[in-house]
LUMPA-276434 format. One record per residue: x, y, z of N, C-alpha, C in turn. Coordinates in steps of 0.2 Angstrom, whole numbers, padded with zeros to 4 digits, always signed. Layout:
# LUMPA-276434
XYZXYZXYZ/...
//
This chain:
# LUMPA-276434
+0074+0162+0184+0080+0163+0180+0081+0155+0177/+0083+0156+0171+0084+0149+0168+0093+0148+0168/+0094+0142+0169+0101+0140+0169+0102+0134+0165/+0108+0135+0160+0110+0130+0156+0114+0123+0160/+0116+0124+0166+0120+0120+0169+0116+0116+0175/+0115+0110+0177+0111+0108+0181+0113+0110+0188/+0120+0110+0189+0123+0111+0196+0121+0118+0198/+0122+0123+0194+0119+0130+0195+0111+0130+0197/+0107+0127+0193+0101+0128+0193+0098+0125+0199/+0102+0120+0203+0099+0117+0208+0101+0120+0214/+0108+0123+0214+0111+0125+0220+0106+0130+0224/+0103+0135+0222+0098+0139+0227+0091+0136+0225/+0090+0132+0223+0082+0130+0221+0079+0127+0229/+0072+0129+0230+0070+0126+0236+0067+0120+0234/+0064+0118+0228+0062+0113+0224+0065+0110+0218/+0067+0105+0218+0071+0101+0212+0066+0097+0209/+0064+0097+0202+0060+0094+0198+0064+0090+0193/+0064+0083+0194+0067+0079+0188+0062+0076+0184/+0063+0078+0177+0059+0076+0172+0064+0075+0166/+0067+0068+0167+0071+0066+0161+0070+0058+0160/+0073+0055+0155+0071+0048+0154+0074+0044+0159/+0071+0037+0161+0073+0035+0166+0081+0032+0165/+0083+0031+0159+0090+0030+0158+0095+0035+0159/+0093+0041+0159+0096+0048+0161+0097+0049+0167/+0093+0046+0173+0093+0049+0179+0099+0047+0184/+0102+0043+0184+0108+0042+0187+0113+0046+0185/+0115+0048+0179+0120+0053+0177+0118+0060+0180/+0111+0062+0179+0109+0069+0181+0110+0069+0189/+0108+0064+0193+0108+0063+0200+0116+0064+0202/+0120+0061+0199+0127+0061+0201+0129+0067+0199/+0128+0071+0194+0130+0078+0192+0128+0083+0198/+0122+0082+0200+0120+0087+0205+0121+0085+0212/+0123+0079+0213+0123+0077+0220+0127+0082+0225/+0132+0084+0223+0136+0090+0228+0133+0097+0228/+0128+0097+0225+0125+0103+0224+0118+0104+0229/+0115+0098+0230+0109+0098+0234+0111+0097+0242/+0105+0099+0246+0106+0098+0253+0099+0096+0256/+0099+0095+0262+0094+0092+0266+0087+0097+0267/+0089+0104+0265+0083+0108+0266+0079+0108+0260/+0082+0105+0254+0078+0105+0248+0074+0100+0247/+0068+0100+0242+0064+0095+0241+0065+0093+0234/+0066+0087+0233+0066+0083+0225+0060+0079+0225/+0059+0082+0218+0051+0077+0215+0053+0075+0208/+0053+0068+0208+0054+0065+0202+0048+0062+0199/+0048+0064+0192+0042+0062+0188+0044+0056+0183/+0050+0053+0185+0053+0048+0181+0050+0041+0183/+0047+0038+0178+0044+0032+0180+0049+0026+0180/+0046+0022+0185+0050+0016+0186+0057+0017+0191/+0058+0022+0193+0064+0023+0197+0062+0025+0203/+0064+0021+0208+0062+0021+0215+0065+0027+0219/+0062+0029+0225+0065+0033+0229+0071+0031+0232/+0072+0024+0233+0077+0022+0236+0083+0022+0231/+0082+0022+0224+0087+0021+0220+0089+0029+0219/+0085+0033+0220+0087+0042+0220+0091+0043+0225/+0089+0041+0232+0093+0042+0237+0100+0039+0237/+0100+0033+0235+0107+0030+0233+0111+0033+0228/+0109+0035+0223+0112+0039+0218+0114+0047+0221/+0111+0049+0225+0112+0056+0228+0118+0055+0233/+0116+0050+0236+0121+0049+0243+0120+0053+0248/+0114+0057+0248+0112+0061+0253+0104+0060+0256/+0103+0062+0262+0096+0060+0264+0092+0067+0263/+0088+0068+0260+0083+0074+0259+0076+0072+0257/+0070+0076+0258+0064+0074+0257+0064+0072+0249/+0062+0067+0247+0062+0064+0240+0054+0062+0239/+0052+0065+0234+0044+0063+0231+0044+0060+0224/+0040+0055+0223+0038+0053+0216+0032+0055+0214/+0031+0058+0208+0025+0060+0206+0023+0057+0200/+0016+0055+0199+0015+0053+0192+0008+0057+0190/+0009+0062+0186+0004+0066+0183+0002+0063+0177/-0003+0066+0173-0004+0064+0167-0005+0069+0162/-0007+0068+0156-0005+0073+0149-0011+0079+0151/-0016+0078+0155-0021+0083+0157-0018+0088+0161/-0011+0087+0162-0009+0093+0166-0008+0099+0162/-0008+0098+0155-0008+0104+0150-0012+0109+0151/-0019+0105+0154-0024+0110+0155-0027+0111+0163/-0021+0110+0166-0023+0110+0174-0028+0105+0176/-0028+0099+0174-0034+0094+0175-0031+0087+0176/-0025+0088+0178-0021+0081+0179-0023+0077+0185/-0023+0071+0185-0024+0067+0191-0016+0065+0193/-0014+0068+0199-0007+0066+0200-0007+0062+0206/-0003+0055+0205-0002+0052+0212+0005+0053+0215/+0006+0054+0221+0012+0057+0225+0013+0050+0230/+0020+0049+0230+0022+0045+0235+0028+0049+0239/+0031+0048+0244+0036+0052+0247+0040+0048+0252/+0045+0050+0254+0050+0047+0259+0055+0053+0263/+0054+0052+0270+0058+0057+0273+0056+0064+0273/+0049+0064+0272+0046+0071+0271+0041+0072+0277/+0041+0078+0279+0036+0081+0285+0030+0083+0282/+0027+0086+0287+0020+0089+0284+0022+0095+0280/+0026+0098+0282+0027+0105+0278+0030+0104+0271/+0033+0099+0270+0036+0097+0263+0030+0093+0259/+0026+0090+0263+0021+0086+0259+0015+0091+0257/+0015+0096+0261+0010+0101+0260+0012+0105+0254/+0019+0106+0253+0021+0110+0248+0020+0107+0241/+0022+0100+0241+0022+0097+0235+0014+0095+0232/+0010+0093+0238+0003+0093+0236+0000+0099+0233/+0001+0105+0236-0001+0111+0234+0001+0113+0227/+0008+0112+0226+0010+0112+0219+0006+0109+0214/+0005+0102+0215+0001+0099+0209-0006+0100+0211/-0009+0102+0215-0017+0103+0216-0018+0109+0212/-0013+0113+0209-0014+0119+0205-0014+0117+0198/-0013+0111+0197-0013+0108+0190-0017+0102+0190/-0023+0101+0195-0028+0096+0194-0029+0093+0201/-0029+0087+0202-0030+0085+0208-0024+0079+0209/-0025+0078+0217-0018+0074+0219-0021+0068+0224/-0017+0064+0224-0018+0058+0229-0012+0056+0232/-0011+0055+0238-0006+0053+0241-0006+0044+0241/-0001+0041+0239-0001+0033+0238+0005+0031+0242/+0005+0024+0243+0011+0021+0245+0015+0020+0239/+0022+0020+0240+0026+0020+0233+0026+0014+0230/+0024+0008+0233+0023+0001+0229+0017+0001+0225/+0012+0007+0224+0007+0007+0220+0008+0012+0215/+0015+0015+0214+0016+0019+0209+0015+0016+0201/+0016+0010+0201+0017+0007+0194+0009+0006+0192/+0005+0004+0197-0002+0003+0197-0005+0012+0194/-0003+0015+0198-0005+0024+0196-0004+0025+0191/+0003+0022+0187+0005+0024+0180-0001+0022+0176/-0003+0015+0177-0008+0012+0172-0014+0016+0172/-0018+0016+0178-0024+0019+0178-0025+0027+0178/-0019+0030+0180-0019+0037+0179-0016+0040+0174/-0010+0037+0171-0007+0040+0165-0009+0037+0159/-0008+0029+0158-0011+0027+0153-0018+0027+0153/-0021+0028+0158-0029+0028+0158-0031+0032+0153/-0027+0038+0152-0029+0044+0148-0030+0041+0140/-0025+0037+0139-0027+0033+0132-0032+0028+0131/-0033+0025+0137-0038+0021+0137-0045+0024+0136/-0046+0030+0140-0051+0035+0139-0053+0036+0133/-0048+0040+0129-0048+0041+0122-0050+0036+0118/-0048+0031+0119-0050+0025+0114-0057+0024+0115/-0060+0024+0121-0067+0024+0121-0071+0029+0119/-0069+0036+0120-0071+0041+0117-0071+0041+0109/-0066+0039+0107-0065+0038+0099-0071+0034+0096/-0072+0028+0100-0076+0023+0097-0083+0026+0098/-0085+0029+0103-0091+0033+0103-0092+0037+0098/-0087+0041+0096-0087+0046+0090-0090+0043+0084/-0086+0036+0083-0087+0033+0077-0094+0030+0077/-0097+0028+0083-0103+0025+0083-0109+0031+0082/-0107+0038+0084-0111+0042+0083-0111+0045+0075/-0106+0044+0072-0105+0045+0065-0110+0040+0061/-0109+0034+0063-0113+0028+0059-0120+0030+0059/-0123+0033+0065-0130+0033+0065-0132+0040+0064/-0128+0044+0061-0130+0050+0057-0127+0058+0058/-0123+0058+0064-0119+0063+0065-0113+0065+0061/-0111+0071+0059-0105+0073+0057-0099+0072+0062/-0093+0072+0060-0088+0069+0065-0088+0075+0071/-0088+0082+0068-0087+0087+0074-0093+0087+0079/-0098+0086+0076-0104+0086+0080-0104+0080+0086/-0102+0074+0083-0101+0068+0086-0096+0069+0092/-0091+0072+0090-0086+0073+0096-0088+0078+0100/-0090+0083+0099-0093+0088+0104-0098+0085+0109/-0102+0081+0106-0108+0078+0111-0104+0073+0115/-0101+0068+0113-0097+0063+0116-0093+0065+0121/-0088+0071+0119-0083+0073+0125-0087+0076+0130/-0091+0080+0129-0096+0084+0135-0099+0078+0139/-0102+0073+0135-0106+0068+0139-0101+0064+0144/-0094+0062+0142-0090+0060+0146-0088+0064+0151/-0086+0070+0150-0084+0075+0154-0089+0075+0160/-0096+0076+0157-0102+0076+0163-0102+0070+0167/-0101+0064+0164-0102+0058+0167-0096+0058+0172/-0090+0059+0171-0084+0060+0176-0086+0065+0182/-0088+0070+0180-0090+0075+0185-0095+0074+0190/-0100+0070+0187-0106+0066+0192-0102+0063+0198/-0098+0059+0195-0094+0055+0200-0088+0059+0205/-0086+0064+0203-0082+0068+0207-0086+0072+0212/-0091+0076+0209-0095+0081+0212-0099+0077+0218/-0102+0072+0216-0108+0069+0220-0104+0062+0224/-0098+0060+0222-0096+0055+0226-0100+0048+0225/-0103+0047+0220-0107+0042+0219-0104+0036+0216/-0107+0030+0215-0103+0024+0212-0105+0024+0204/-0102+0022+0200-0105+0023+0194-0111+0019+0192/-0113+0014+0196-0118+0010+0194-0125+0014+0197/-0124+0018+0202-0129+0023+0205-0131+0027+0198/-0127+0030+0194-0128+0034+0190-0131+0031+0184/-0129+0024+0183-0132+0020+0177-0139+0019+0178/-0139+0017+0185-0147+0016+0186-0152+0021+0184/-0150+0027+0185-0153+0033+0184-0155+0033+0176/-0152+0031+0171-0153+0031+0165-0155+0024+0161/-0156+0020+0165-0158+0012+0162-0166+0012+0166/-0171+0011+0160-0177+0010+0161-0179+0003+0157/-0184+0000+0161-0186-0007+0159-0187-0008+0152/-0184-0012+0147-0184-0012+0141-0182-0006+0137/-0178-0002+0139-0176+0004+0136-0170+0003+0132/-0169+0007+0128-0163+0008+0124-0156+0007+0127/-0157+0010+0133-0149+0011+0137-0147+0004+0139/-0152+0000+0142-0150-0006+0145-0149-0012+0139/-0152-0010+0133-0151-0014+0128-0145-0013+0126/-0142-0007+0124-0135-0006+0122-0130-0008+0127/-0131-0007+0133-0126-0010+0138-0125-0017+0138/-0130-0021+0138-0131-0028+0138-0127-0030+0132/-0128-0027+0126-0125-0028+0120-0116-0028+0121/-0115-0022+0124-0108-0021+0125-0105-0026+0129/-0109-0028+0135-0106-0033+0140-0105-0040+0137/-0110-0042+0132-0110-0048+0129-0104-0048+0124/-0101-0043+0122-0096-0043+0118-0090-0041+0122/-0090-0041+0128-0083-0041+0133-0081-0034+0135/-0086-0029+0134-0083-0022+0136-0079-0022+0143/-0082-0024+0149-0079-0023+0154-0073-0028+0155/-0073-0033+0152-0068-0038+0153-0062-0037+0149/-0064-0033+0143-0058-0030+0139-0054-0025+0142/-0058-0020+0146-0055-0015+0149-0050-0018+0155/-0053-0023+0158-0050-0025+0164-0044-0029+0161/-0044-0032+0157-0039-0036+0154-0033-0032+0151/-0035-0026+0148-0030-0022+0146-0027-0018+0151/-0031-0017+0157-0026-0013+0162-0021-0018+0166/-0023-0024+0166-0019-0029+0169-0013-0031+0165/-0014-0033+0159-0008-0033+0154-0004-0027+0154/-0006-0021+0154-0001-0015+0154+0003-0015+0161/-0002-0017+0166+0003-0017+0173+0008-0023+0173/+0006-0028+0170+0011-0033+0170+0017-0032+0166/+0016-0027+0161+0022-0025+0157+0027-0021+0160/+0023-0016+0163+0028-0011+0167+0031-0014+0173/+0028-0019+0177+0030-0021+0182+0036-0026+0180/+0036-0030+0174+0041-0033+0172+0047-0031+0169/+0046-0024+0166+0051-0020+0164+0054-0016+0170/
//
């Protein structure tokens, strides 16, 4: 059932999911505070708003979760990081089960939520930029754009799947395709000479400093 009023929507809900802009959350919480109860579960996907701030705004003690999914949730392939407070095994199981249906989940300490936002959510954009560069390179060496995109996207998907399915370290998989005096190691070394790894690490740390500052 769809409700146009927040108070009516939360009154009989088992799980309350907060999906608003950070500047809106205090007004939203104030508006629903009288309608929530300790038996409900509240999940916030609002960035940069702590569990303590949510509890203070509600003025009530109930299981509160922070979740940071990414845009791959649209195809049930999200990586969702979850932190919680005042939650038992049942509540944790329910929330993890909910997001497991939309990809994979990991429970983290709340102090790591900003870092999770960078590598889990912003990380999608970082990965897309890498993919785009590969496609551009593929076009330069002879492929049309559509074919290059198909080859690159599946190659990246396969590489990630190897790590997920086999639990290996990236270097183990790299070693399997780098032969002495081969084209792979020549390309890797050229990328490293031009700062590939360093640029990625710097980008991640700059993004983290930005979110931590704000």
